[in-house]
N, C-alpha and C positions, 0 to 999 in steps of 0.2 A: 623472033623466038624471045622470051622473059627468062631472064638469070634470078634463079632460085638465091634467096636472100642469104647472105653472109653469116655462120653462125658465132653467134658471140658470150664466150664464157666470162661471167661476171659474178661476183656477190655484191651485196649491198654495203656500200662505204664510203657516203656521202661525208666529205667534199668531193671526190674521185667521181665515182658512181652512185648515185641515189638510183633507187627502184622504184616502182608502183604497182597497182594492180592493174592490170588494162582490162578489156570485155574480156568477160569470161573467164576472169582468174588468170588470166595470162600476165606473168611477168613482163614488164615493159621499159624500159632507162627514162627514168624522171630527169635527173638535173645533175649537174657537176664538171667539175676541168674534164672528164676523161670524156664523157657525152656531150659536151660542146665539141672536144674533138674531134670525133666519131662522127658526128654529125656533119661537121664542116669535112671529113671525110670524102664521107655518104654521097653529099653534095656535088664534091668538086671531084669524085671519079665515079657518078652516077650508079652506085650501087643500093640496095638496101639489104638491111639488117636484123637479124632476132637475137633476143640475150637467150643464153641458156644459164640458167642461176647451177653455180658450182654449190651442192647441195651440205655440204660441208662445211660451206665459208671458208676455204681455205688458199691462200696463195698456192704452197705446196711447189714442189720442186722432187727431185733423183732421191730417192731414198740409198739407203745399204743394202735393203733385200733387192734392189733392181727396179722397185715400181715407182713411178713417177705420181704424184699425189697434188690436190689442186687443182684449179684454174690452167695451172701448166700441164699436168696430168690432160687434163679434158682434149688442149689442142696436142699433146705428143701423140695421144692415140688417135686422134684423128676423128674427135665426137666433136669437136667447135673448130672454126676457122683461125679464130683469132681469140686471145684475149687481151682485155684493155681495162685498166683498173689498179694505177699507182703500183704496179709491177716493177720491181726492181731487176737490172740491169748483170745477172750472176754469172760467173764460168762455169758451175754445173749445170745453171740454167741453160745455157746456148749447147750443149750438149745434147739437149733432148731436142730444143724448139729453134727457130732464128729469129731473134730480135732486129727490130726496125731501127733506126736511129732514136738517141736522147730525145725526148724532147720536155725532159723537165728533172731539174737536179734542186735534191734538197739535203739535210744533212740529218740525224738521231738526235734523241735529247731525253732527259728523264724528267717525270712529271712526278713530285711529290707532295706531300701535305703542306700546305701553305705554313711556316714557320710561324710558330704560336712568340706573343710577345714575352719576354721574360719578366719575372716577378722586379716589382722596384719598392719591394715593402723595406727594405735596408738601403734604399738608395743614399740615402745618408753618410753611408759607409763608403760607397763605391769610388768618390773621387780618389780617395789614395787606397794601394797597396797595400796588405799587412806592415810591411816592412815598413813604407811612410810613418805610419799610424805607430808603430815601435819608437823610430824615431824622433817622432815629436813625441811622444810619451817622455823618452829619455831626457829630450832637452828642456821640457818643461823641469823636470826633476834637478836637471843639469844647473840650468841658471838659477833656481833657488837655493843649488850649495855655493856656487859661486857668491850669489850675491850676500851669501851669512859670512861666507869667509871675508870677503869683502867688509863686512859690514864689524867683524869682530877684529880687522888689523886694522879697521882708520877709526873706529870709536875710541883711543888713546887720545886723538888727535882733538877730541870734542870738546867741550865746557862740561857737558854731562853725559859720560859714556852710556849707552843703552843699544844692547843689542834683540834687535828685531827676531824671533823664533822661527827657527828654519820653517815649521809647518806654514807660520803665514806667509813668508817670503814665496811658498814654494804655490800656496794659494793665490796670491794677488799675479803672479807670473800667469797661470791657467785662464783668472780674469782676462788678463790682455790678450791672452790668446783668443779667446772666444770673444773678442771685442768687448770688453767690458771695463769701467774704468778701474783705474791704478790706484788703490787709497793709501798709498808706505810714502813718504815724505823722504824726499832725495836732498837732503842736507849738504849731502858731501859730495864734490867733484868726482869722484872713482865710481859712485853708486850713481850718477848722475850719468856718466856713459856707459855705464852697463845697460840700465834701463834704454839708454838710444841704441844699442845696436838691439838690446830686445825686443823694443818697440818695431823697428824695422824689419825683424824676423817674421812677426806674429802679422804685420801689413802683409808682407810677400805671402807669407803660407795663407794668410784670410784671403787675398784674391784669387790666390789656384783655388779653392777649397770651394768658394762660390763659383766663380764661372766653371768650371766641372759640372758643381752638382747642378746649376740652373742647365745645362746642356741634357745631362743623365736625366734631368727631370722631364726637361719639356719633348726631349726625342726619344720617343720607345726603341728598344733596344730588342733583338728578335733571336730566337735560337737558330744556330747554323744553318742555312739552306742543305740541300744538296743539289750540288751543281756538277758532279761529273760521276763518273761511273767509279773513281775511286772514292768519292766521298761514301757511294750508296754501300761500297765494300766495308767501309768505317761504320757507316749507319744501320749493316748488318746484325753489330754485336750489340746494339739496345734494338734488336727485334725487327727490323724493315727487309721486306724483301721484294726481291726484283719481278716484276710482270709482263709479260709481252703475248704478243698473238702468235699463235702455233703454227711453225712452218712459214714464216717472213722470213726474208733474207737476214734479217737482226739472230733471230732464234738460230737461223744453220749456223751465223757465224759464233757466236755463243758456244753452239754444241761443237762443233771442227777446231776452232782452236786450242790450240795445242798448249798455250805459254800466255803468259800476260795476264792484263785485267780481262778481257773477252774473257780468257778461260776461267781465269776465279768466280766471275759471275754466271758462265753457264755451269760450273760447279754446284751454285745454290739451287740451280733451277731443276729441282731430280721430281717435284710431284705437281700433279694437276692446279694447283694454286696458280702454281706459276705462270699459268696460259689463262688466257682469255679469246673469244672469236670474233670482237669487234673493238675500233676505239673506244666508240663507245662505252662500253663495256671495262673497258681497260682504266678510264678515268673515272668510272665511276667506282672500280675497285679500291682504289687510293683514299676513297673518303671510309669504306669500307674497314678498312685497317690500315695496320703499317706496312704501305704496301707502296713503289715506285713503279708507276710504267714507264716502259721504253720505247719507242716508235719516232716515227717521222714529224721533227716538227710543225707541218703545217695541219695535221689531222689532229694533233694534240692541241693545238692552239683553238682550232676550231672549235671541239668537245669540253675545254674549259670554260670558254666562253658560253657556250650551251648550258652547260651546267654548274655556271660559278665561279666566273675566274678567281674571286677572291679567294676561295676556297685551296686553290693550288697554289703551285710554285714551278714554272717551267726552267729548268737547271741553264746555268749561262752558258756551259761548254759542251758543245757540238761535237761530235765525232762519227766515223763513218758515213764519209759522206756518198751519196746512191742516185743515182739516174734510171730513168723510168722511160720504157718505152712499151712496144707494142709484143707480144706473145706470136708468131705465127707459126703454123705447119714448116717442117725441115722443108728446103726448095721451093716455096710458096711463091708462084711469080709476080702476086701483087703488093708483096713486100716491099720491092723499090720504088711501085707506085707510090706507095705510103710514105720513102724515104722523102720522096720528093715534094710533097704538100708538107709533111711536118717539118721538113727545112722551111718553108714558106714561112709558116706558120709561128715557128721560133724568131724569124728574125725580125718579123713585121711586127712583134710582139703583141699576138694575139693572146698566146698560151699565159701569159702574165694577165691579161683583160680577162680571160675568163675564171682564174683565179680569184682578180679582185670581184668580179660580179658573184661569185660564193661567198664572198666574204660582205656583200653589202645586203644578202639577203636575212643579217643577222640583225638588221636593222641599226646600222652603225656602233656596235656593240665591240669594234676593232681594236679600240684602244685599250693598254694597260693590262695586255695579258702577262699572268706572273705573280699572283697574291697581292697585298695590301700593299699600296703603297706607302715607301719607306721615307724617312726624312719629314716627317708630316710633323708638326708640333703638337699635341696636344695639351689639355688642361689637367691642371695638376688635381688631383681627385685626393680622399679618403685614403687610399690604399696606398699612395705616394711617401703618405707621410706615418706609418705605421713603425717605420724604424725609430722615429723622432719619438714617439710614445713609447715604443719598449724601451730605447734608453733611457727615460723619464720613471717608467716603470721599474727598473733598476736601481738607478738613482733612488726612487724613495725607498724599496725596498731594502739596499743598504742601510739607507739612515734608521731605517726602525732593526735593523737587525744589531745595528751597533747602539743604539739606543736600550736595546735588550741586553745586550753585551754589557753595558756600561751600568745597567741597574744592579744586574747581579751580581756586578763585581763592585758594586758601591754597596751594597746590603752585606756581603761577605767582611769586607774593610769596617764597614761599621759594627759588625761582630767582635 
């Protein structure tokens, strides 16, 4: 007597459960981690199966009105014997279906647009803070004043007493600061000692500035990335909004939370724009607007590679660890047989092998997920020197303004 095939509820969700059109347009299992697990179960326990597509594309679970949606609902209503497709084991779902032992564990994260490189147009000013720049400017004027006082006090001991004007002293101290020669003679020891201290000060400041400026120009600096849900809440003030798949475990977590960061994220998710029907569409939504896609790491990594990893940034902080299991009908006897085989698959490392096999289908594009490489040096371009040209233009403009003012004042003096 032939045993009828088990009905398996699925959605199209590679790398876990990819689907294809078979003979007569019937949906069939194609490839994926869960496809490999299901095929191993089928061969080991000697059964056949047919996939039944969940038309809404939802994982589902118990709702507030008593209904059960998605793949979980199909199993709970007896429309399918089991469901396997990256299904997270949760307490709410266990009230309507029985889960096998976990066979896969991962955590969730945020995927956002790759941070843009910050403008380096005014990089010439970035080595020092405003406070340091003000201090350097004050020190130039102060040392000019000190030299003038010392020069005035010591001129009485010189055979030909002369006092250098204050503006000449200050300007020459500025020349020393920007590594230009000092044209002032130091005829007396008090002046020489002041010059010696000032030259050491200029050497130290110049070394700090040059080293820091080289690093700033050679290494690009990026905007602050979104690494966590807390970062997402902060970024929401600049227009970013969370996106996830409706009625997956993460969505239930956000909607059911009553406090904390999960609750705050859930309060942001109030319209259809916050939901997509698949990881591929979730990753695509990130490029369409200021969206941050929230899902399990593996699916996001795969889709980032497929859609161009340099366009995205995968947050470093993980949250909501989740385990995947096979959802079975309540009281189903085959669940204990599944548990026995799944335990051997996990212990032997076959589940990890199935995962690596799916990655290899990407043609070796697994490395470097999560935005452009940081810390990589780049050539100096005209953009980096905009600040220097800007400062030069300011200097020329001020010189012209002073020239015009002097001409006006001179004409009035002649009158």
